[in-house]
C-alpha positions in Angstrom: 38.0 -44.7 40.4 41.4 -45.4 41.9 40.2 -48.7 43.4 39.1 -49.7 39.9 42.5 -48.9 38.5 44.1 -51.1 41.2 42.0 -54.0 39.9 43.6 -53.6 36.5 46.8 -55.5 37.0 49.5 -55.0 34.3 49.8 -57.7 31.7 52.6 -58.6 29.5 52.4 -57.7 25.9 52.9 -60.3 23.2 56.3 -60.1 21.7 56.4 -58.7 18.2 59.2 -59.0 15.8 58.1 -56.5 13.2 60.8 -54.0 12.4 60.6 -50.3 13.0 60.9 -47.9 10.1 60.7 -44.2 10.0 58.7 -42.4 7.4 60.5 -39.6 5.6 59.5 -37.1 3.0 61.1 -33.9 2.0 59.1 -30.9 2.9 59.4 -27.1 3.2 58.0 -24.0 1.8 59.2 -22.7 -1.5 61.8 -20.0 -1.1 61.2 -16.5 -2.4 63.7 -14.7 -4.5 66.3 -13.3 -2.2 67.1 -9.6 -2.4 69.9 -9.1 -4.9 73.1 -8.6 -3.0 76.6 -10.0 -3.0 76.1 -11.3 0.5 74.5 -10.4 3.8 76.4 -7.7 5.5 78.3 -8.8 8.6 78.1 -5.5 10.5 75.7 -5.3 13.4 72.4 -3.5 13.0 72.7 -0.2 14.7 70.3 2.7 15.0 70.2 4.8 11.7 62.6 -13.5 15.5 50.8 -45.5 22.6 52.7 -45.9 23.5 56.3 -46.6 23.2 58.2 -45.3 20.2 61.8 -46.1 19.5 64.2 -43.5 20.8 65.4 -41.2 18.0 69.0 -42.1 17.3 69.7 -38.4 16.4 68.7 -37.2 19.9 70.5 -37.7 23.2 69.1 -39.6 26.1 65.9 -37.8 27.4 67.2 -38.4 30.9 70.0 -36.0 30.2 70.2 -33.2 32.7 69.8 -30.6 30.0 66.4 -32.0 29.2 64.9 -31.8 32.7 65.2 -29.1 35.3 63.3 -31.3 37.8 65.1 -34.0 39.7 64.4 -37.5 38.4 64.7 -40.9 39.9 64.4 -44.4 38.4 61.6 -44.5 35.9 58.4 -46.3 37.0 56.2 -48.3 34.7 53.2 -46.6 33.2 50.7 -45.9 36.0 48.4 -43.6 37.8 49.3 -41.4 40.7 46.4 -40.3 43.1 47.1 -37.2 45.1 45.1 -36.2 48.3 45.5 -32.9 50.1 44.7 -33.0 53.8 45.7 -29.8 55.6 48.2 -26.9 55.9 49.4 -25.4 59.1 51.2 -22.2 60.2 50.7 -20.3 57.0 52.0 -16.8 57.2 49.5 -14.4 55.8 50.8 -11.0 54.4 50.0 -8.3 57.0 49.7 -5.5 54.5 47.5 -7.4 52.0 43.8 -6.4 51.5 42.2 -9.8 52.2 38.5 -10.5 52.4 37.3 -11.5 55.9 37.4 -15.3 56.3 39.0 -15.9 53.0 40.3 -19.5 52.5 43.4 -20.6 50.6 43.0 -22.6 47.4 45.7 -25.0 46.1 47.2 -25.4 42.6 48.9 -28.8 42.0 51.3 -29.0 39.1 52.5 -32.4 38.0 54.5 -32.5 34.7 52.6 -29.4 33.5 49.2 -30.9 34.2 47.5 -28.6 36.7 44.5 -29.0 39.0 42.8 -26.5 41.2 41.5 -27.5 44.7 39.5 -25.4 47.1 39.9 -25.9 50.8 36.7 -27.1 52.5 37.1 -25.9 56.1 39.5 -24.6 58.7 41.0 -21.2 58.9 43.0 -18.9 56.6 46.3 -20.0 58.3 45.3 -23.6 58.8 43.0 -24.7 56.0 41.6 -28.2 55.5 40.9 -30.2 52.3 38.8 -33.2 51.7 41.7 -35.7 51.7 41.0 -39.1 50.0 37.4 -38.1 49.5 38.5 -35.8 46.7 41.5 -37.4 45.1 43.1 -36.2 41.9 44.7 -38.6 39.5 47.6 -38.0 37.2 49.0 -40.2 34.3 52.5 -41.2 35.2 55.3 -42.1 32.8 58.3 -41.0 34.9 59.2 -39.9 38.4 59.2 -36.1 38.4 58.6 -33.2 40.7 55.1 -32.3 41.9 54.5 -28.7 43.0 51.7 -27.4 45.2 51.1 -23.6 45.4 48.7 -22.1 47.9 47.0 -18.9 47.0 44.8 -16.4 48.8 42.2 -14.7 46.7 42.5 -10.9 46.7 39.6 -8.7 47.7 40.1 -6.9 44.4 39.1 -10.1 42.5 36.6 -9.6 39.7 35.9 -11.4 36.4 38.0 -8.8 34.6 40.9 -8.9 37.0 40.9 -12.7 37.4 43.7 -14.3 39.4 46.3 -11.6 38.7 46.0 -10.1 42.2 45.9 -13.4 44.1 48.7 -13.8 46.7 50.9 -16.9 46.9 51.2 -17.9 50.6 53.1 -21.1 50.2 54.9 -23.4 47.7 56.1 -26.9 48.3 57.9 -29.3 46.0 58.2 -33.1 46.2 59.0 -36.1 44.0 56.1 -38.5 44.7 57.3 -41.9 46.1 56.4 -43.9 43.1 59.4 -46.2 43.4 59.6 -46.1 47.2 61.1 -49.4 48.5 58.5 -51.5 50.3 55.6 -49.5 49.0 53.0 -51.8 47.5 50.7 -51.0 44.6 47.9 -48.8 46.1 49.5 -48.1 49.5 49.1 -44.5 50.6 52.2 -42.6 51.5 51.5 -39.5 53.6 54.1 -36.7 54.0 54.4 -33.3 55.6 56.1 -30.9 53.2 57.8 -27.6 54.2 57.0 -24.5 52.2 60.1 -23.2 50.5 59.1 -19.5 50.6 58.1 -19.0 54.2 56.9 -20.8 57.3 54.2 -23.5 57.2 53.7 -27.1 56.2 51.4 -29.1 54.0 50.0 -32.6 54.6 49.7 -34.6 51.3 49.1 -38.2 50.5 50.1 -40.3 47.4 48.9 -43.6 46.0 50.3 -45.2 42.9 49.0 -48.0 40.7 50.6 -49.5 37.6 48.3 -49.8 34.6 48.2 -52.0 31.6 50.5 -50.9 28.8 47.9 -50.9 26.0 47.4 -48.9 22.8 45.3 -45.8 23.1 42.4 -44.9 20.8 40.1 -41.9 20.6 37.5 -43.8 22.5 39.8 -43.5 25.6 39.0 -39.8 25.7 35.9 -37.7 26.0 35.9 -34.8 23.6 35.1 -31.5 25.3 35.7 -28.5 23.2 37.5 -27.3 20.0 40.4 -25.1 21.0 42.2 -24.6 17.7 42.5 -25.4 14.0 45.6 -26.3 12.1 46.2 -26.9 8.4 45.7 -30.6 8.6 43.2 -31.0 11.5 41.7 -29.7 14.7 42.9 -29.3 18.3 40.5 -30.5 20.9 40.3 -30.2 24.6 39.7 -33.8 25.9 39.3 -35.7 29.1 41.1 -39.0 29.6 38.4 -41.4 30.8 40.3 -43.3 33.4 42.2 -40.5 35.3 39.8 -37.7 34.3 42.8 -35.5 33.5 42.2 -32.9 30.7 44.6 -32.7 27.8 44.9 -31.1 24.4 44.5 -33.6 21.5 45.8 -32.5 18.0 44.6 -34.7 15.2 46.4 -34.7 11.8 45.0 -36.3 8.7 47.5 -38.7 7.1 46.3 -38.2 3.6 46.6 -34.5 3.8 50.2 -34.5 5.2 51.2 -37.0 2.6 49.7 -34.8 -0.2 51.5 -31.7 1.1 54.8 -33.4 1.7 54.5 -32.7 5.4 55.3 -36.2 6.7 58.9 -35.3 7.7 57.7 -32.2 9.6 55.0 -34.1 11.4 57.4 -36.9 12.5 60.0 -34.3 13.4 57.5 -32.7 15.8 56.7 -36.1 17.4 60.4 -36.8 17.8 61.2 -33.5 19.5 58.2 -33.7 21.8 59.0 -37.3 22.7 62.6 -36.7 23.7 62.7 -33.2 25.2 61.4 -32.6 28.7 61.6 -29.0 29.9 59.8 -26.6 32.2 58.9 -24.2 29.4 58.1 -26.7 26.6 54.7 -28.2 26.1 55.1 -31.9 26.8 53.8 -34.8 24.7 51.9 -37.2 26.9 50.9 -39.8 24.4 50.7 -40.2 20.6 48.7 -42.8 18.7 47.2 -43.4 15.3 44.2 -44.8 13.5 44.0 -45.9 9.8 43.4 -42.3 8.8 44.8 -40.0 11.4 47.7 -39.2 13.8 46.9 -38.0 17.3 49.1 -35.9 19.6 48.0 -35.8 23.2 49.7 -32.9 25.0 49.4 -31.0 28.2 46.4 -28.6 28.1 47.9 -25.1 28.5 45.0 -22.8 28.9 46.3 -19.3 29.4 46.1 -18.4 25.8 48.7 -17.5 23.1 51.3 -14.8 23.9 50.1 -13.3 20.6 46.6 -12.7 22.1 48.0 -11.1 25.3 50.4 -8.9 23.3 47.6 -7.7 21.1 45.5 -6.8 24.1 48.3 -5.0 25.9 49.8 -3.4 22.7 53.2 -3.8 24.4 54.7 -5.3 27.6 56.6 -3.4 30.3 60.3 -4.1 30.6 59.9 -6.6 33.5 57.2 -8.7 31.8 59.2 -8.8 28.6 62.4 -9.7 30.4 60.6 -12.5 32.3 59.2 -14.1 29.1 62.5 -13.7 27.2 64.4 -15.4 30.0 62.1 -18.4 30.1 62.2 -18.7 26.3 66.0 -18.4 26.4 66.0 -21.5 28.7 63.7 -23.4 26.4 65.8 -22.7 23.3 69.0 -23.5 25.2 67.5 -26.9 26.0 66.6 -27.5 22.4 70.1 -26.5 21.2 71.7 -28.8 23.8 69.7 -31.6 22.1 71.0 -30.6 18.7 67.6 -29.0 17.7 67.2 -25.7 15.9 63.6 -24.4 16.5 63.4 -22.0 13.6 59.8 -20.7 14.2 59.8 -18.6 17.3 56.9 -16.2 17.3 54.1 -15.1 19.7 51.6 -17.6 18.1 53.8 -20.5 19.1 54.1 -19.5 22.7 51.4 -20.3 25.2 50.8 -19.1 28.8 49.9 -21.6 31.4 47.5 -21.2 34.3 50.2 -19.7 36.5 51.5 -17.3 33.8 54.7 -19.2 32.7 55.4 -19.6 29.0 55.1 -23.0 27.2 56.7 -23.3 23.8 54.7 -25.3 21.3 54.6 -26.3 17.6 57.8 -28.1 16.6 57.1 -28.9 13.0 59.9 -26.7 11.5 62.6 -27.9 13.9 65.9 -29.2 12.4 67.3 -32.2 14.3 70.8 -33.7 14.9 72.6 -30.3 14.5 76.0 -30.2 16.1 77.6 -26.9 17.0 79.7 -26.9 13.8 76.8 -28.1 11.6 74.9 -25.8 9.2 71.8 -26.2 7.1 70.2 -24.1 4.3 66.5 -25.0 4.3 64.3 -21.9 3.7 61.7 -22.0 6.5 60.2 -19.9 9.2 57.7 -17.0 9.5 58.6 -13.9 7.3 58.9 -11.2 9.9 61.0 -13.4 12.3 63.5 -15.0 9.9 67.2 -14.3 10.2 68.9 -12.6 7.3 71.0 -15.6 6.5 67.9 -17.7 5.9 66.5 -15.1 3.6 69.7 -14.9 1.6 69.8 -18.7 1.3 73.1 -18.8 3.2 74.1 -21.8 5.3 73.0 -21.2 8.9 73.2 -22.7 12.4 71.6 -22.4 15.8 72.2 -18.7 16.0 69.1 -18.1 13.8 67.1 -18.8 17.0 68.9 -16.0 18.8 67.9 -13.6 16.0 64.3 -14.6 16.4 64.6 -14.2 20.2 65.7 -10.6 19.5 62.9 -10.0 17.1 60.4 -11.3 19.7 61.8 -9.1 22.5 61.6 -6.0 20.3 58.0 -6.9 19.5 57.1 -7.3 23.1 58.6 -3.9 24.0 57.2 -2.0 21.0 54.2 -3.9 19.7 55.6 -4.9 16.2 58.6 -6.8 14.9 61.6 -4.5 14.1 61.4 -4.9 10.3 57.7 -5.3 9.9 56.2 -4.3 6.6 52.9 -5.3 5.0 54.8 -6.0 1.8 56.6 -9.3 2.3 59.4 -8.5 -0.2 60.0 -5.1 1.4 60.1 -6.8 4.8 62.8 -9.2 3.6 64.8 -6.3 2.2 64.6 -4.5 5.6 65.7 -7.7 7.5 68.8 -8.0 5.3 69.7 -4.3 4.8 67.4 -2.1 7.0 68.3 0.0 10.0 67.1 -0.9 13.5 65.3 2.0 15.1 64.9 2.5 18.8 62.5 4.8 20.7 64.5 6.2 23.6 61.3 6.4 25.7 60.5 2.8 25.1 63.8 0.9 25.0 66.0 1.0 28.1 69.8 1.0 27.5 70.3 -2.6 28.6 67.5 -3.8 26.4 68.9 -1.8 23.5 72.3 -3.4 24.0 70.8 -6.9 24.1 68.8 -6.3 21.0 71.9 -5.0 19.1 73.7 -8.2 20.1 70.9 -10.6 19.2 70.1 -8.7 15.9 73.6 -8.7 14.6 73.6 -9.7 11.0 76.8 -11.6 11.3 76.0 -15.1 12.8 79.5 -15.5 14.1 79.3 -12.2 15.9 75.7 -12.5 17.1 75.2 -12.7 20.8 74.7 -16.3 21.6 77.2 -17.6 18.9 79.2 -19.0 21.8 76.2 -20.4 23.6 73.2 -19.3 25.6 75.5 -18.5 28.6 76.8 -15.3 27.0 73.2 -14.1 26.6 72.4 -15.0 30.2 75.4 -13.0 31.3 74.1 -9.8 29.6 73.3 -6.9 32.0 69.7 -7.0 30.7 69.2 -10.2 32.8 71.1 -8.9 35.9 69.6 -10.3 39.1 68.0 -13.4 37.6 68.8 -16.6 39.4 68.8 -19.0 36.4 68.4 -22.1 38.4 65.5 -20.7 40.3 63.9 -19.6 37.0 64.4 -23.0 35.4 62.6 -24.6 38.3 59.7 -22.2 37.8 60.2 -20.6 41.3 59.7 -17.1 40.1 56.0 -16.1 40.4 54.8 -14.5 37.2 53.5 -10.9 37.7 50.7 -11.6 35.2 48.4 -14.5 35.6 45.9 -15.2 32.8 42.2 -14.5 33.6 41.0 -18.1 33.7 38.8 -19.5 36.5 40.4 -22.9 36.6 42.9 -25.2 35.0 40.3 -26.5 32.5 38.8 -23.1 31.7 38.9 -22.2 28.0 38.0 -18.5 28.5 41.4 -17.4 27.2 40.9 -19.3 23.9 39.3 -17.7 20.9 35.5 -18.3 20.8 35.7 -18.9 17.1 37.1 -22.3 18.1 35.3 -23.1 21.4 31.9 -22.4 19.8 32.3 -25.3 17.4 31.0 -28.8 18.1 33.8 -31.2 19.2 33.9 -34.3 17.1 36.5 -36.6 15.6 35.4 -36.7 12.0 36.2 -39.6 9.7 38.1 -38.4 6.5 36.6 -39.4 3.2 38.7 -40.7 0.3 40.5 -43.9 -0.6 42.3 -46.0 2.0 46.1 -45.4 2.4 48.3 -48.1 0.9 50.6 -50.2 3.0 53.6 -48.2 1.8 51.9 -45.0 2.8 51.1 -46.3 6.3 54.7 -47.5 6.7 55.7 -43.8 6.7 54.1 -43.5 10.1 55.8 -46.5 11.8 57.1 -45.5 15.2 54.7 -42.6 15.7 52.7 -44.1 18.6 54.2 -43.3 21.9 54.1 -43.0 25.7 57.0 -41.9 27.8 56.8 -45.0 30.0 59.9 -47.1 29.6 61.0 -45.7 26.2 61.3 -49.2 24.9 60.6 -49.9 21.2 57.1 -51.0 20.2 57.2 -52.4 16.7 54.3 -51.2 14.6 55.7 -52.1 11.3 53.1 -51.3 8.7 50.3 -51.8 11.2 48.6 -48.8 12.8 47.7 -48.4 16.5 44.6 -50.4 17.3 44.8 -52.6 14.2 
């Protein structure tokens, strides 16, 4: 396959002079009647939530350090990276671990949140061998970014119910593939020995890179595998890209529906945020493209399931697991805030776990863009149990609403329910604005209680985080966390989802995966030129970030 890609030499696109325009449409849920009150109290709650689009002028340069915790070099052209594992040597096996006799390590490669799983084929536990170029794995490339290889030993306690949660990491190596290496020709293999950063041992790895043609994508470039979700305006499918064989999640959105429901602005906002922000704990947009009737988001396939599902199963998390997720979410929200983005919809359903057990924030339709520190907005939006009191009372608000929802989520992870939950929505709003926050001394540790009181302060100016994420990070609840190490995903999650491989859908609800995957053709009249114009600039790949004028034409037309 890689040899075939090498034969596809890049070609220059014809210059186009059609102008870019951005579709806009006001959107948002209707606001409920706010609880009658002169104003929200300011006292704290005490015991008694294809390719090339124009860069968004309202967002900073995506190369900004705040956007990327991985080192980045000069951006390559769009291409394919082939990775070959050869061997590891001098692996230090844990002496006290209960390992099956003759067990062999397996590798997990992570490149820009696309993960592949590779079994060793021979050798020994401390010096395993892989198939090398006979079993290459290809990745779509739109930037130079860090590649990570983890080596794991399967525990003797492995079972279908336990999954990988007991597997032992015996080596981790990081490298930026030499895509732009001087003197390296298209298709040359570069072989390197990498040192493990968490113990003795080395890993031999090979890289080949080939530029590919910068062409528009269509659905036919993907094989549809399974249905993995359903939104208000379309399905989410697990798909395989035909050239690289990498598996992604493809979300389709019907244009007519989002126009009818005044959701164009929210949809384009989500595309803008995903296109600009690159962060370890945010699901990345790989590509976006459109047909006459639909918009398509192609994202990293994150297969560990929703945090909502895991929380429901566990009823509540222990303090260490809750702290780990809260810390990773804090980093993700800090990145968005540094980009001038308010998230506004933090909840367990919008948080995924990846194959390793790290969080991945998704669903950016309710974000507010271009918000400076002093700016405020007053749009009523969010999910009822997680909304900050100033949103409910229709008061102007700023980024601190995200710190409120972070507090709601932490409380829910520790107790099983949001702090002001009520089946009656009106009563729940009243509790958020006026109710007391109750703690169970057996469930909430003092440091957690202190953090929750700071995050769930009804006065936005006094809320913990009002001066930035740094003051939340400095709270005793997070004592001992190396934030740089956390942002680089170098803490190993204690919980790993029970999935058999990086493409496994076992953690996804069977009500979706049991459906037949197909890209249906919407019925109804064709959209007008003016309606199509609202989606100009939607098509995207991260390669180059140069404008690609669509005008009123849609991708593939």
